[in-house]
N, CA, C and O atoms as CSV, one atom per row, in Angstrom:
chain,resi,resn,atom,element,x,y,z
A,1,MET,N,N,-3.657,-6.112,-15.093
A,1,MET,CA,C,-3.359,-5.300,-13.940
A,1,MET,C,C,-3.994,-3.923,-14.119
A,1,MET,O,O,-3.869,-3.310,-15.179
A,2,ILE,N,N,-4.666,-3.446,-13.093
A,2,ILE,CA,C,-5.281,-2.123,-13.111
A,2,ILE,C,C,-4.290,-1.126,-12.521
A,2,ILE,O,O,-3.701,-1.376,-11.469
A,3,VAL,N,N,-4.111,-0.001,-13.199
A,3,VAL,CA,C,-3.211,1.043,-12.710
A,3,VAL,C,C,-4.049,2.159,-12.109
A,3,VAL,O,O,-4.925,2.714,-12.772
A,4,HIS,N,N,-3.776,2.488,-10.840
A,4,HIS,CA,C,-4.468,3.583,-10.166
A,4,HIS,C,C,-3.504,4.753,-10.021
A,4,HIS,O,O,-2.302,4.550,-9.849
A,5,ARG,N,N,-4.016,5.956,-10.088
A,5,ARG,CA,C,-3.176,7.142,-10.014
A,5,ARG,C,C,-2.958,7.641,-8.585
A,5,ARG,O,O,-2.137,8.531,-8.366
A,6,ASN,N,N,-3.669,7.090,-7.626
A,6,ASN,CA,C,-3.439,7.483,-6.239
A,6,ASN,C,C,-3.392,6.237,-5.354
A,6,ASN,O,O,-3.729,5.134,-5.784
A,7,VAL,N,N,-2.964,6.445,-4.105
A,7,VAL,CA,C,-2.778,5.333,-3.174
A,7,VAL,C,C,-4.139,4.842,-2.694
A,7,VAL,O,O,-5.001,5.639,-2.322
A,8,LYS,N,N,-4.323,3.528,-2.706
A,8,LYS,CA,C,-5.561,2.918,-2.234
A,8,LYS,C,C,-5.215,1.795,-1.249
A,8,LYS,O,O,-4.325,0.982,-1.499
A,9,TRP,N,N,-5.934,1.770,-0.132
A,9,TRP,CA,C,-5.787,0.716,0.873
A,9,TRP,C,C,-7.072,-0.089,0.908
A,9,TRP,O,O,-8.164,0.479,0.924
A,10,SER,N,N,-6.950,-1.404,0.918
A,10,SER,CA,C,-8.112,-2.284,0.972
A,10,SER,C,C,-7.899,-3.353,2.029
A,10,SER,O,O,-6.777,-3.607,2.467
A,11,SER,N,N,-9.008,-3.976,2.431
A,11,SER,CA,C,-8.913,-5.119,3.347
A,11,SER,C,C,-9.578,-6.323,2.701
A,11,SER,O,O,-10.634,-6.216,2.078
A,12,GLU,N,N,-8.934,-7.468,2.864
A,12,GLU,CA,C,-9.497,-8.747,2.440
A,12,GLU,C,C,-9.902,-9.471,3.718
A,12,GLU,O,O,-9.063,-9.729,4.582
A,13,ASN,N,N,-11.172,-9.795,3.837
A,13,ASN,CA,C,-11.722,-10.353,5.070
A,13,ASN,C,C,-12.096,-11.814,4.863
A,13,ASN,O,O,-12.801,-12.158,3.914
A,14,SER,N,N,-11.611,-12.675,5.768
A,14,SER,CA,C,-11.793,-14.125,5.614
A,14,SER,C,C,-12.434,-14.741,6.850
A,14,SER,O,O,-12.389,-14.180,7.945
A,15,ASP,N,N,-13.037,-15.923,6.641
A,15,ASP,CA,C,-13.606,-16.664,7.761
A,15,ASP,C,C,-12.550,-17.611,8.351
A,15,ASP,O,O,-11.377,-17.544,7.983
A,16,THR,N,N,-12.970,-18.487,9.263
A,16,THR,CA,C,-12.013,-19.372,9.939
A,16,THR,C,C,-11.390,-20.405,9.011
A,16,THR,O,O,-10.344,-20.971,9.329
A,17,GLN,N,N,-12.025,-20.659,7.858
A,17,GLN,CA,C,-11.478,-21.582,6.859
A,17,GLN,C,C,-10.689,-20.841,5.784
A,17,GLN,O,O,-10.326,-21.423,4.762
A,18,HIS,N,N,-10.425,-19.565,6.016
A,18,HIS,CA,C,-9.689,-18.688,5.086
A,18,HIS,C,C,-10.407,-18.508,3.754
A,18,HIS,O,O,-9.775,-18.276,2.724
A,19,ARG,N,N,-11.733,-18.619,3.787
A,19,ARG,CA,C,-12.541,-18.314,2.606
A,19,ARG,C,C,-12.822,-16.826,2.608
A,19,ARG,O,O,-13.174,-16.249,3.638
A,20,LEU,N,N,-12.668,-16.219,1.468
A,20,LEU,CA,C,-12.853,-14.776,1.349
A,20,LEU,C,C,-14.321,-14.405,1.547
A,20,LEU,O,O,-15.204,-14.937,0.873
A,21,ILE,N,N,-14.568,-13.490,2.473
A,21,ILE,CA,C,-15.918,-13.003,2.741
A,21,ILE,C,C,-16.169,-11.711,1.971
A,21,ILE,O,O,-17.210,-11.550,1.333
A,22,ALA,N,N,-15.208,-10.792,2.035
A,22,ALA,CA,C,-15.394,-9.491,1.385
A,22,ALA,C,C,-14.050,-8.828,1.152
A,22,ALA,O,O,-13.092,-9.041,1.895
A,23,VAL,N,N,-14.002,-8.021,0.107
A,23,VAL,CA,C,-12.858,-7.140,-0.149
A,23,VAL,C,C,-13.417,-5.723,-0.150
A,23,VAL,O,O,-14.338,-5.415,-0.906
A,24,GLU,N,N,-12.861,-4.867,0.694
A,24,GLU,CA,C,-13.378,-3.513,0.812
A,24,GLU,C,C,-12.255,-2.495,0.651
A,24,GLU,O,O,-11.192,-2.633,1.257
A,25,ARG,N,N,-12.493,-1.477,-0.164
A,25,ARG,CA,C,-11.552,-0.358,-0.243
A,25,ARG,C,C,-11.845,0.547,0.943
A,25,ARG,O,O,-12.953,1.064,1.083
A,26,LEU,N,N,-10.842,0.734,1.797
A,26,LEU,CA,C,-11.044,1.496,3.015
A,26,LEU,C,C,-10.564,2.939,2.905
A,26,LEU,O,O,-11.206,3.849,3.429
A,27,PHE,N,N,-9.441,3.150,2.229
A,27,PHE,CA,C,-8.858,4.487,2.162
A,27,PHE,C,C,-8.331,4.756,0.762
A,27,PHE,O,O,-7.859,3.849,0.077
A,28,SER,N,N,-8.418,6.001,0.350
A,28,SER,CA,C,-7.877,6.443,-0.928
A,28,SER,C,C,-7.472,7.891,-0.760
A,28,SER,O,O,-8.223,8.683,-0.192
A,29,ASP,N,N,-6.291,8.249,-1.249
A,29,ASP,CA,C,-5.825,9.615,-1.035
A,29,ASP,C,C,-4.990,10.074,-2.205
A,29,ASP,O,O,-5.314,9.772,-3.353
A,30,SER,N,N,-3.925,10.796,-1.935
A,30,SER,CA,C,-3.129,11.444,-2.974
A,30,SER,C,C,-2.168,10.473,-3.653
A,30,SER,O,O,-2.134,9.283,-3.339
A,31,VAL,N,N,-1.398,11.003,-4.578
A,31,VAL,CA,C,-0.436,10.216,-5.343
A,31,VAL,C,C,0.679,9.677,-4.459
A,31,VAL,O,O,1.181,8.579,-4.701
A,32,ASP,N,N,1.071,10.432,-3.438
A,32,ASP,CA,C,2.254,10.049,-2.665
A,32,ASP,C,C,1.977,9.603,-1.232
A,32,ASP,O,O,2.917,9.440,-0.454
A,33,GLY,N,N,0.732,9.406,-0.870
A,33,GLY,CA,C,0.485,8.916,0.478
A,33,GLY,C,C,-0.974,8.965,0.869
A,33,GLY,O,O,-1.807,9.555,0.182
A,34,THR,N,N,-1.263,8.328,1.994
A,34,THR,CA,C,-2.615,8.339,2.551
A,34,THR,C,C,-2.531,8.067,4.043
A,34,THR,O,O,-1.568,7.468,4.520
A,35,GLU,N,N,-3.532,8.505,4.769
A,35,GLU,CA,C,-3.604,8.223,6.198
A,35,GLU,C,C,-4.498,7.015,6.404
A,35,GLU,O,O,-5.576,6.919,5.816
A,36,VAL,N,N,-4.047,6.096,7.239
A,36,VAL,CA,C,-4.805,4.886,7.532
A,36,VAL,C,C,-5.180,4.903,9.005
A,36,VAL,O,O,-4.319,5.055,9.872
A,37,CYS,N,N,-6.452,4.749,9.280
A,37,CYS,CA,C,-6.944,4.734,10.658
A,37,CYS,C,C,-7.199,3.279,11.079
A,37,CYS,O,O,-8.141,2.654,10.594
A,38,PRO,N,N,-6.378,2.746,11.965
A,38,PRO,CA,C,-6.549,1.349,12.390
A,38,PRO,C,C,-7.936,1.071,12.960
A,38,PRO,O,O,-8.455,-0.036,12.817
A,39,ARG,N,N,-8.531,2.057,13.597
A,39,ARG,CA,C,-9.863,1.880,14.179
A,39,ARG,C,C,-10.890,1.486,13.108
A,39,ARG,O,O,-11.754,0.645,13.357
A,40,ILE,N,N,-10.798,2.086,11.933
A,40,ILE,CA,C,-11.731,1.778,10.853
A,40,ILE,C,C,-11.505,0.363,10.333
A,40,ILE,O,O,-12.464,-0.354,10.048
A,41,VAL,N,N,-10.249,-0.043,10.209
A,41,VAL,CA,C,-9.936,-1.405,9.757
A,41,VAL,C,C,-10.534,-2.424,10.729
A,41,VAL,O,O,-11.157,-3.399,10.307
A,42,VAL,N,N,-10.345,-2.198,12.022
A,42,VAL,CA,C,-10.873,-3.110,13.040
A,42,VAL,C,C,-12.401,-3.085,13.049
A,42,VAL,O,O,-13.033,-4.134,13.171
A,43,GLN,N,N,-12.998,-1.907,12.922
A,43,GLN,CA,C,-14.457,-1.808,12.934
A,43,GLN,C,C,-15.088,-2.589,11.775
A,43,GLN,O,O,-16.101,-3.265,11.961
A,44,HIS,N,N,-14.490,-2.497,10.583
A,44,HIS,CA,C,-14.993,-3.269,9.442
A,44,HIS,C,C,-14.907,-4.767,9.721
A,44,HIS,O,O,-15.833,-5.512,9.400
A,45,ALA,N,N,-13.807,-5.208,10.312
A,45,ALA,CA,C,-13.645,-6.632,10.631
A,45,ALA,C,C,-14.680,-7.082,11.657
A,45,ALA,O,O,-15.246,-8.168,11.531
A,46,LEU,N,N,-14.930,-6.264,12.660
A,46,LEU,CA,C,-15.928,-6.618,13.674
A,46,LEU,C,C,-17.340,-6.625,13.089
A,46,LEU,O,O,-18.148,-7.491,13.425
A,47,ASP,N,N,-17.634,-5.672,12.225
A,47,ASP,CA,C,-18.966,-5.611,11.598
A,47,ASP,C,C,-19.254,-6.861,10.769
A,47,ASP,O,O,-20.387,-7.339,10.728
A,48,LEU,N,N,-18.217,-7.388,10.107
A,48,LEU,CA,C,-18.383,-8.572,9.264
A,48,LEU,C,C,-18.180,-9.879,10.028
A,48,LEU,O,O,-18.426,-10.961,9.495
A,49,ASN,N,N,-17.728,-9.772,11.289
A,49,ASN,CA,C,-17.458,-10.944,12.121
A,49,ASN,C,C,-16.466,-11.887,11.442
A,49,ASN,O,O,-16.710,-13.090,11.350
A,50,VAL,N,N,-15.360,-11.344,10.974
A,50,VAL,CA,C,-14.360,-12.132,10.263
A,50,VAL,C,C,-13.329,-12.716,11.224
A,50,VAL,O,O,-13.186,-12.251,12.355
A,51,ALA,N,N,-12.621,-13.732,10.765
A,51,ALA,CA,C,-11.575,-14.365,11.561
A,51,ALA,C,C,-10.190,-13.845,11.187
A,51,ALA,O,O,-9.262,-13.913,11.993
A,52,ALA,N,N,-10.046,-13.326,9.962
A,52,ALA,CA,C,-8.736,-12.860,9.501
A,52,ALA,C,C,-8.913,-11.655,8.585
A,52,ALA,O,O,-9.884,-11.555,7.834
A,53,VAL,N,N,-7.946,-10.741,8.669
A,53,VAL,CA,C,-7.938,-9.546,7.823
A,53,VAL,C,C,-6.557,-9.419,7.193
A,53,VAL,O,O,-5.542,-9.501,7.885
A,54,THR,N,N,-6.522,-9.220,5.892
A,54,THR,CA,C,-5.289,-8.920,5.180
A,54,THR,C,C,-5.440,-7.523,4.616
A,54,THR,O,O,-6.385,-7.250,3.876
A,55,VAL,N,N,-4.519,-6.634,4.959
A,55,VAL,CA,C,-4.575,-5.254,4.473
A,55,VAL,C,C,-3.592,-5.122,3.319
A,55,VAL,O,O,-2.432,-5.520,3.434
A,56,VAL,N,N,-4.059,-4.561,2.206
A,56,VAL,CA,C,-3.228,-4.416,1.011
A,56,VAL,C,C,-3.281,-2.976,0.524
A,56,VAL,O,O,-4.249,-2.256,0.767
A,57,HIS,N,N,-2.208,-2.564,-0.178
A,57,HIS,CA,C,-2.207,-1.243,-0.804
A,57,HIS,C,C,-1.340,-1.265,-2.044
A,57,HIS,O,O,-0.514,-2.159,-2.234
A,58,ASN,N,N,-1.541,-0.271,-2.879
A,58,ASN,CA,C,-0.800,-0.195,-4.122
A,58,ASN,C,C,0.295,0.874,-4.051
A,58,ASN,O,O,0.321,1.697,-3.136
A,59,HIS,N,N,1.180,0.841,-5.019
A,59,HIS,CA,C,2.217,1.857,-5.212
A,59,HIS,C,C,1.972,2.468,-6.588
A,59,HIS,O,O,2.397,1.897,-7.593
A,60,PRO,N,N,1.286,3.631,-6.660
A,60,PRO,CA,C,0.946,4.189,-7.963
A,60,PRO,C,C,2.159,4.576,-8.799
A,60,PRO,O,O,2.054,4.682,-10.021
A,61,SER,N,N,3.292,4.787,-8.172
A,61,SER,CA,C,4.504,5.143,-8.923
A,61,SER,C,C,5.063,3.938,-9.674
A,61,SER,O,O,5.854,4.098,-10.603
A,62,GLY,N,N,4.654,2.733,-9.276
A,62,GLY,CA,C,5.202,1.524,-9.866
A,62,GLY,C,C,6.456,1.049,-9.155
A,62,GLY,O,O,6.952,-0.042,-9.438
A,63,ASN,N,N,6.972,1.847,-8.241
A,63,ASN,CA,C,8.166,1.505,-7.461
A,63,ASN,C,C,7.718,0.760,-6.215
A,63,ASN,O,O,7.056,1.333,-5.351
A,64,GLY,N,N,8.072,-0.503,-6.119
A,64,GLY,CA,C,7.665,-1.333,-4.976
A,64,GLY,C,C,8.540,-1.204,-3.754
A,64,GLY,O,O,8.298,-1.878,-2.753
A,65,GLU,N,N,9.545,-0.360,-3.805
A,65,GLU,CA,C,10.440,-0.179,-2.663
A,65,GLU,C,C,9.702,0.538,-1.522
A,65,GLU,O,O,8.886,1.424,-1.777
A,66,PRO,N,N,9.987,0.159,-0.259
A,66,PRO,CA,C,9.377,0.861,0.869
A,66,PRO,C,C,9.752,2.337,0.878
A,66,PRO,O,O,10.880,2.704,0.547
A,67,SER,N,N,8.801,3.174,1.259
A,67,SER,CA,C,9.095,4.603,1.317
A,67,SER,C,C,9.769,4.935,2.649
A,67,SER,O,O,9.672,4.188,3.622
A,68,ALA,N,N,10.442,6.058,2.658
A,68,ALA,CA,C,11.193,6.454,3.864
A,68,ALA,C,C,10.305,6.974,4.944
A,68,ALA,O,O,10.787,7.345,6.014
């Protein structure tokens, strides 16, 4: 497992057979948060002509509980 010191958001892009096409890091910011622009997530999916997008992010604190 890789430990990152700040929040990172990535997208996993798949085709119609759910085969992975690309994994892209879209956003990275401070230790306690980041801003995510949905327009950029959609634009990346359209550029790659994908059928499915899974958005993932880490919790650098190690606490998996949802933030308030």
